[in-house]
C-alpha positions as CSV (number, residue, x, y, z in Angstrom):
1,M,7.0,-0.1,28.6
2,F,8.3,-2.3,25.8
3,K,12.0,-1.6,26.7
4,I,11.8,-3.3,30.1
5,L,12.9,-6.9,30.4
6,P,10.3,-9.4,31.4
7,Q,9.8,-9.9,35.1
8,N,9.2,-13.6,35.0
9,N,12.4,-14.9,33.5
10,D,11.5,-18.6,34.1
11,V,8.4,-18.4,31.9
12,C,10.2,-16.3,29.3
13,S,13.4,-18.4,29.1
14,S,11.9,-20.8,26.6
15,S,11.7,-18.2,23.8
16,P,13.1,-14.8,24.8
17,N,15.0,-14.1,21.5
18,A,12.0,-13.4,19.3
19,G,10.7,-10.6,21.5
20,K,14.1,-9.0,22.0
21,F,14.8,-9.2,18.3
22,L,11.4,-7.6,17.4
23,L,11.8,-4.7,19.9
24,T,15.4,-4.2,18.8
25,R,14.2,-3.9,15.1
26,V,11.4,-1.5,16.1
27,L,13.9,0.8,17.8
28,Q,16.2,0.5,14.8
29,Y,13.4,1.2,12.3
30,T,12.1,4.2,14.2
31,H,15.5,5.6,15.2
32,A,15.8,8.4,12.6
33,L,12.2,9.4,13.1
34,S,12.6,9.4,16.9
35,L,15.5,11.8,16.6
36,D,13.3,14.2,14.5
37,L,10.5,13.9,17.0
38,D,12.8,14.4,19.9
39,A,13.9,17.7,18.4
40,Q,10.3,19.0,18.3
41,L,8.5,17.2,21.1
42,D,8.8,16.5,24.8
43,K,10.6,13.2,25.4
44,R,7.5,11.9,27.1
45,L,5.5,12.3,23.9
46,V,8.4,10.5,22.0
47,K,8.1,7.6,24.4
48,T,4.3,7.6,23.8
49,F,5.0,7.5,20.1
50,L,7.2,4.4,20.4
51,N,4.6,2.7,22.7
52,L,1.8,3.5,20.3
53,F,3.8,2.1,17.4
54,C,4.2,-1.3,19.3
55,I,0.6,-1.3,20.4
56,V,-0.8,-0.8,16.9
57,L,1.5,-3.7,15.9
58,M,0.2,-5.8,18.7
59,F,-3.6,-5.0,19.0
60,R,-5.6,-6.9,16.3
61,N,-9.2,-5.8,16.0
62,R,-10.7,-4.6,12.7
63,A,-13.6,-2.7,14.3
64,M,-11.8,-1.2,17.3
65,G,-8.1,-1.5,16.4
66,L,-7.5,2.3,16.3
67,L,-9.9,3.6,19.0
68,L,-7.9,5.7,21.5
69,S,-9.9,4.3,24.4
70,E,-8.9,0.8,23.4
71,L,-5.2,1.7,22.8
72,G,-5.0,3.6,26.0
73,G,-5.4,0.5,28.1
74,F,-2.2,-0.9,26.7
75,V,-0.2,2.2,27.5
76,K,-0.8,2.5,31.2
77,G,-2.6,-0.8,32.0
78,F,-6.3,-1.4,31.9
79,K,-6.8,0.0,35.4
80,H,-5.5,3.3,34.2
81,S,-6.9,3.4,30.7
82,P,-8.1,7.0,30.8
83,A,-4.5,8.1,31.6
84,G,-3.2,6.1,28.7
85,T,-5.8,7.5,26.3
86,K,-4.9,11.0,27.4
87,R,-1.2,10.4,26.6
88,I,-2.1,9.2,23.1
89,S,-4.4,12.1,22.6
90,N,-1.7,14.6,23.7
91,L,0.6,13.1,21.1
92,L,-1.9,13.3,18.3
93,R,-3.2,16.8,19.0
94,S,0.3,18.4,19.6
95,K,0.8,21.3,17.2
96,K,4.5,20.9,17.2
97,W,4.5,18.1,14.6
98,T,2.5,17.0,11.6
99,S,2.0,13.8,9.6
100,E,4.3,15.3,7.0
101,L,7.2,14.3,9.2
102,I,6.3,10.6,8.7
103,D,5.8,11.2,5.0
104,N,9.3,12.6,4.7
105,H,10.7,9.7,6.6
106,L,9.0,7.1,4.3
107,F,10.2,9.0,1.3
108,A,13.8,9.1,2.6
109,R,13.6,5.3,3.1
110,A,12.2,4.9,-0.4
111,K,15.0,7.0,-1.9
112,E,17.6,4.9,-0.1
113,R,16.1,1.7,-1.4
114,I,15.9,3.0,-4.9
115,N,19.7,3.7,-4.8
116,Q,20.3,0.1,-3.6
117,M,18.1,-1.3,-6.4
118,V,20.0,0.7,-9.0
119,Q,23.4,-0.5,-7.7
120,Q,22.1,-4.1,-7.8
121,G,20.9,-3.7,-11.4
122,K,17.2,-4.0,-10.6
123,R,14.5,-1.8,-12.1
124,P,12.6,0.1,-9.5
125,L,8.8,0.0,-9.9
126,V,6.6,2.7,-8.5
127,L,3.1,1.2,-8.0
128,W,0.2,3.7,-8.0
129,D,-3.3,3.0,-7.0
130,D,-6.4,4.7,-5.4
131,S,-8.8,3.6,-2.8
132,R,-11.0,5.1,-0.2
133,V,-11.7,5.0,3.6
134,E,-15.4,4.5,4.2
135,K,-16.9,6.0,7.3
136,N,-20.5,4.8,6.9
137,E,-21.9,6.0,10.2
138,S,-20.0,9.3,10.4
139,W,-21.2,12.7,9.4
140,I,-19.6,15.3,11.8
141,A,-15.9,14.6,11.5
142,E,-13.7,17.1,9.6
143,G,-13.0,16.4,6.0
144,L,-15.7,13.9,5.2
145,C,-16.7,13.7,1.5
146,S,-18.8,11.5,-0.6
147,V,-16.9,8.3,-1.7
148,Y,-18.0,5.3,-3.8
149,S,-18.7,2.4,-1.5
150,S,-17.2,-0.9,-2.6
151,K,-18.4,-2.5,0.5
152,G,-22.0,-1.5,-0.3
153,Q,-21.5,-2.9,-3.8
154,R,-20.5,-6.3,-2.3
155,L,-23.4,-6.4,0.2
156,T,-26.0,-5.6,-2.4
157,R,-24.8,-8.0,-5.0
158,I,-27.6,-10.1,-6.6
159,R,-27.9,-13.6,-5.1
160,P,-30.3,-16.3,-6.4
161,G,-33.4,-16.6,-4.2
162,F,-33.1,-13.1,-2.7
163,F,-34.6,-9.8,-3.6
164,N,-33.0,-7.7,-6.3
165,P,-30.8,-5.0,-4.7
166,P,-30.7,-1.4,-5.9
167,A,-28.8,-1.0,-9.1
168,G,-27.7,2.6,-8.5
169,R,-24.3,3.8,-7.3
170,I,-23.9,3.7,-3.6
171,C,-22.0,6.6,-1.9
172,V,-21.1,7.0,1.8
173,P,-19.1,9.5,3.9
174,G,-15.4,8.9,3.8
175,F,-12.0,10.0,2.5
176,Q,-10.2,9.6,-0.8
177,W,-6.9,7.7,-0.6
178,T,-3.9,7.7,-3.0
179,G,-1.1,5.1,-2.3
180,V,2.3,4.8,-3.9
181,F,4.4,1.7,-3.3
182,L,8.0,1.0,-4.3
183,S,9.1,-2.5,-5.4
184,H,10.8,-4.5,-8.2
185,L,10.0,-7.7,-10.0
186,G,9.9,-10.5,-7.5
187,G,10.5,-8.2,-4.5
188,V,8.5,-7.2,-1.4
189,P,7.1,-3.7,-1.7
190,S,7.6,-0.8,0.6
191,V,5.6,2.3,1.2
192,C,6.7,5.4,-0.7
193,Q,3.8,7.7,0.1
194,M,0.2,7.5,1.5
195,T,-2.1,10.5,1.1
196,W,-5.7,10.9,2.3
197,W,-7.6,13.8,0.8
198,T,-11.1,15.1,0.6
199,T,-13.2,16.9,-2.0
200,R,-15.1,19.1,0.4
201,G,-14.6,21.7,3.2
202,K,-11.5,23.6,4.1
203,F,-9.2,20.6,3.6
204,K,-10.4,20.2,0.0
205,E,-7.6,18.9,-2.3
206,D,-7.3,18.4,-6.0
207,P,-5.9,14.9,-6.8
208,D,-3.9,16.4,-9.7
209,N,-1.9,18.4,-7.1
210,I,-1.0,15.1,-5.3
211,I,0.1,13.4,-8.5
212,Y,2.0,16.4,-9.8
213,G,3.7,17.1,-6.4
214,L,5.0,13.5,-6.0
215,L,6.2,13.3,-9.6
216,K,8.1,16.6,-9.1
217,K,9.6,15.3,-5.9
218,L,10.7,12.1,-7.5
219,H,12.2,13.9,-10.4
220,Q,14.0,16.4,-8.2
221,Y,15.5,13.9,-5.7
222,I,15.8,10.7,-7.6
223,G,15.8,11.3,-11.3
224,Q,14.8,9.0,-14.1
225,A,15.7,5.5,-12.7
226,L,12.0,4.7,-12.0
227,V,9.2,3.1,-13.9
228,H,5.7,4.2,-12.8
229,V,3.1,1.4,-13.0
230,L,-0.5,2.7,-13.2
231,D,-4.0,1.2,-13.6
232,R,-6.8,2.3,-15.9
233,G,-7.9,5.1,-13.5
234,Y,-4.8,7.0,-14.6
235,A,-5.3,6.3,-18.4
236,N,-5.8,9.9,-19.6
237,E,-4.1,12.7,-21.4
238,K,-3.4,14.7,-18.2
239,M,-1.4,11.8,-16.6
240,L,0.7,11.5,-19.8
241,R,1.4,15.2,-19.8
242,Y,2.7,15.0,-16.2
243,L,4.9,12.0,-17.0
244,F,6.3,13.6,-20.1
245,T,6.9,16.9,-18.3
246,F,9.2,15.2,-15.7
247,N,10.6,12.7,-18.3
248,Q,9.4,9.6,-16.3
249,A,9.2,6.1,-17.7
250,F,5.8,4.4,-17.2
251,I,3.5,1.5,-17.8
252,I,-0.3,2.3,-18.0
253,R,-3.1,-0.1,-18.6
254,W,-4.9,1.7,-21.4
255,K,-8.7,1.9,-22.0
256,Q,-10.0,0.3,-25.2
257,N,-12.0,3.3,-26.3
258,H,-9.1,5.8,-26.1
259,L,-7.3,6.8,-29.3
260,L,-3.8,5.8,-30.3
261,V,-1.9,6.6,-33.5
262,H,0.0,4.0,-35.5
263,A,2.4,5.0,-38.3
264,E,0.7,2.8,-40.9
265,K,-2.8,2.2,-39.6
266,G,-3.6,5.8,-38.6
267,C,-5.5,7.1,-35.6
268,K,-7.9,4.5,-34.2
269,K,-9.5,3.4,-30.9
270,T,-7.2,1.0,-29.0
271,H,-9.3,-2.2,-29.5
272,F,-9.7,-1.5,-33.2
273,L,-6.0,-0.9,-33.6
274,A,-5.1,-4.1,-31.6
275,R,-7.1,-6.3,-34.0
276,S,-4.3,-6.1,-36.6
277,F,-1.8,-7.8,-34.2
278,K,-2.4,-11.5,-33.6
279,G,0.3,-12.4,-31.1
280,R,4.0,-13.2,-31.4
281,A,4.6,-15.3,-28.3
282,S,2.6,-17.2,-25.7
283,R,3.2,-18.8,-22.3
284,V,1.4,-20.0,-19.1
285,V,1.2,-17.4,-16.3
286,R,-0.3,-17.5,-12.8
287,D,-3.2,-15.2,-12.2
288,K,-2.9,-14.4,-8.5
289,A,-6.1,-12.4,-8.3
290,R,-8.2,-15.4,-9.7
291,Q,-5.9,-18.1,-8.3
292,K,-5.5,-20.0,-11.6
293,N,-3.1,-20.6,-14.4
294,K,-3.8,-19.1,-17.9
295,R,-2.2,-19.4,-21.3
296,I,-1.8,-15.9,-22.8
297,S,-0.4,-14.5,-26.0
298,I,1.4,-11.2,-26.3
299,D,2.2,-8.8,-29.1
300,W,3.4,-5.2,-29.3
301,A,3.5,-2.3,-31.7
302,P,5.0,1.2,-31.8
303,V,2.3,3.9,-31.3
304,S,1.9,7.5,-30.1
305,H,-0.8,9.5,-28.4
306,P,-2.7,12.0,-30.6
307,E,-1.9,14.9,-28.3
308,Y,1.8,14.0,-28.1
309,P,2.9,12.6,-31.5
310,E,6.6,13.4,-30.9
311,N,6.7,11.0,-27.9
312,Q,7.3,7.3,-28.9
313,L,5.2,4.8,-27.1
314,F,4.7,1.0,-27.4
315,M,1.4,-0.8,-27.0
316,V,1.5,-4.3,-25.5
317,I,-1.6,-6.5,-26.4
318,V,-2.3,-9.3,-24.0
319,R,-4.9,-11.9,-24.8
320,D,-6.3,-14.9,-22.9
321,K,-6.1,-17.9,-25.2
322,S,-9.2,-19.4,-23.7
323,N,-11.1,-16.1,-24.0
324,Y,-12.2,-16.1,-20.4
325,N,-11.1,-12.5,-20.0
326,S,-11.1,-9.6,-22.5
327,P,-7.8,-8.4,-23.9
328,M,-5.6,-6.2,-21.9
329,Y,-3.8,-3.2,-23.5
330,L,-0.7,-1.6,-21.9
331,I,1.1,1.4,-23.2
332,T,4.7,2.1,-22.1
333,S,7.5,4.5,-22.8
334,L,10.0,1.7,-22.5
335,T,11.5,0.4,-25.8
336,I,10.3,-3.0,-26.8
337,E,12.2,-4.9,-29.5
338,K,11.9,-8.6,-28.5
339,P,9.4,-10.8,-26.6
340,S,11.4,-10.8,-23.3
341,Q,11.0,-7.0,-23.0
342,A,7.3,-7.3,-23.7
343,W,6.9,-10.0,-21.0
344,E,8.8,-7.9,-18.5
345,V,6.4,-5.0,-19.1
346,L,3.4,-7.4,-18.6
347,F,4.9,-8.8,-15.4
348,S,5.7,-5.3,-14.1
349,Y,2.1,-4.4,-14.5
350,I,0.9,-7.6,-12.8
351,H,3.2,-6.8,-9.9
352,R,0.9,-3.8,-9.3
353,W,-1.4,-6.2,-7.6
354,E,0.8,-5.7,-4.5
355,A,-0.7,-2.2,-4.1
356,E,-4.2,-3.7,-4.0
357,Q,-3.1,-6.1,-1.4
358,G,-1.6,-3.3,0.6
359,F,-4.9,-1.4,0.7
360,R,-6.7,-4.6,1.8
361,F,-4.2,-5.3,4.6
362,L,-4.4,-1.8,6.0
363,K,-8.2,-1.9,6.1
364,S,-8.8,-5.4,7.3
365,E,-5.8,-6.3,9.4
366,L,-4.7,-2.9,10.7
367,G,-8.2,-1.4,11.0
368,L,-7.6,1.8,9.1
369,E,-11.3,2.5,8.8
370,S,-11.8,2.3,12.6
371,P,-10.5,5.7,13.9
372,R,-13.1,8.0,15.5
373,L,-11.2,11.3,15.6
374,W,-13.0,14.5,14.9
375,F,-10.2,16.7,13.7
376,W,-8.4,16.2,10.4
377,D,-4.8,16.8,11.5
378,N,-5.1,14.3,14.4
379,R,-6.6,11.7,12.1
380,M,-3.8,12.1,9.6
381,K,-1.1,11.6,12.3
382,L,-2.8,8.4,13.5
383,M,-3.1,7.0,9.9
384,A,0.5,7.9,9.2
385,I,1.6,5.9,12.2
386,V,-0.4,2.9,11.0
387,T,1.2,3.3,7.6
388,L,4.6,3.2,9.4
389,V,3.6,0.0,11.1
390,Y,2.7,-1.6,7.8
391,D,6.0,-0.6,6.2
392,F,7.8,-2.1,9.2
393,L,6.0,-5.4,8.6
394,L,7.1,-5.3,5.0
395,T,10.7,-4.5,6.1
396,I,10.7,-7.7,8.2
397,M,9.6,-9.8,5.2
398,R,12.3,-8.1,3.1
399,N,15.3,-7.8,5.3
400,W,15.0,-10.5,8.0
401,K,13.5,-13.4,6.2
402,S,15.3,-16.0,8.4
403,W,13.2,-14.8,11.4
404,V,9.9,-15.3,9.7
405,P,9.8,-19.1,10.1
406,I,10.7,-18.6,13.8
407,F,7.8,-16.3,14.5
408,L,5.4,-18.5,12.6
409,S,6.5,-21.8,14.3
410,D,6.6,-20.4,17.8
411,W,3.8,-17.8,17.9
412,A,1.3,-18.8,15.1
413,H,1.9,-22.5,14.6
414,R,-0.5,-24.3,12.2
415,T,-0.8,-28.0,11.3
416,G,-1.7,-29.7,8.1
417,K,-0.1,-30.3,4.7
418,R,-1.7,-27.2,3.2
419,Y,-0.1,-24.9,5.7
420,R,3.3,-26.5,5.2
421,E,3.2,-26.1,1.4
422,A,1.2,-22.9,0.8
423,S,2.9,-19.5,0.7
424,I,2.5,-17.7,4.1
425,P,0.6,-14.4,3.8
426,L,1.6,-11.3,5.7
427,Y,-1.6,-11.7,7.8
428,R,-0.2,-14.7,9.6
429,L,3.1,-13.1,10.3
430,R,1.3,-10.1,11.8
431,M,-0.7,-12.5,14.0
432,A,2.6,-14.2,15.2
433,I,4.2,-10.8,15.9
434,A,1.1,-9.7,17.8
435,N,1.1,-12.8,19.9
436,C,4.8,-12.3,20.7
437,L,4.4,-8.7,21.7
438,L,1.3,-9.5,23.7
439,Y,3.2,-12.0,25.8
440,W,6.0,-9.5,26.2
441,W,3.5,-6.8,27.3
442,I,1.8,-9.2,29.8
443,Q,5.2,-9.9,31.4
444,N,5.8,-6.2,31.9
445,S,2.4,-5.1,32.9
446,G,2.6,-6.6,36.4
């Protein structure tokens, strides 16, 4: 459908290049994956895969964005929605391929990008984070487990003048989610791996297996050119053991009550040990999460973990000079001898915020919590395709920056000084691309 030229050339002559460029890049991005699919599937299913990729890129609806009945109308036209839905269903329930095919494709692209970064003298950063897919109204679908509801926490937050909400932990049905992104300082991230797992039923998975498996894969095919950036959820002895086993460099935000060993001050809790270091340098940095500038001080000290005294680590202490936020403690295997190296460690950790933004975009803009598929394998295939669409959007931001202003001006134009001066989020680019593809689809739908 999306390969056919528009029927009404007079209407389309004003801006034909954006749509042609976009569809050309989609075919280029999915070329290697299409060849692998073509070797395993019928060519009609491969064509359905390409159409589904473009439809997910085009259809913007958080609540219904991934419902097969909604997507089917765009495959065969709304008069033949059941036929289109059946085509998508045939693709997802085919036993001849699995979501692992897309995972391998994303890893191959990540490996290629890492080699390019190393050649350019940039330090590759592997950004780890966890989230969850909440299915509040579901209870029959395969693989559902109990997950902590961040949405429930927001909805029950205490507000003046209203009743006090329950203070207990809110859990709902859903799936656990581990995401790994690849980036460098100042760069646009890309997806390295997305894994959804459950703690119940026949698809039960141990999160340690996911972590260990990916570290082993990175060590086997890439080596030691990476720096893993992890949040406090990974601050434990087990994660250090895995990283030391595969000889991987890392930056972890450490918890204040965990023990560290200093050569002179002995074994103490992190926040007690950090009191001895007052700060060697300070500067003003931008806090993207809170949208404000802060003056912070930084210091560092050589330490080690009590379980691994032979492995040299460095603790970086970051303090807010205005005391608005509590100190932040980072431990890293990278050598720190001067302030510039300590600042690089801090900014590398701050860059991990891109992973948080990735989870948010997939949930809110691509509707990753909207699928209503019963079977686990079918759901994993659909979620893998959505991840592929997200990585394609990041690829446009990274490799074809000159086309971004064209899409924004022609297909998502906004007025006002604020929109001319503010940085443009990925959300507006997706809106522009969706409008462009929708126009292209209307011209071809008859």
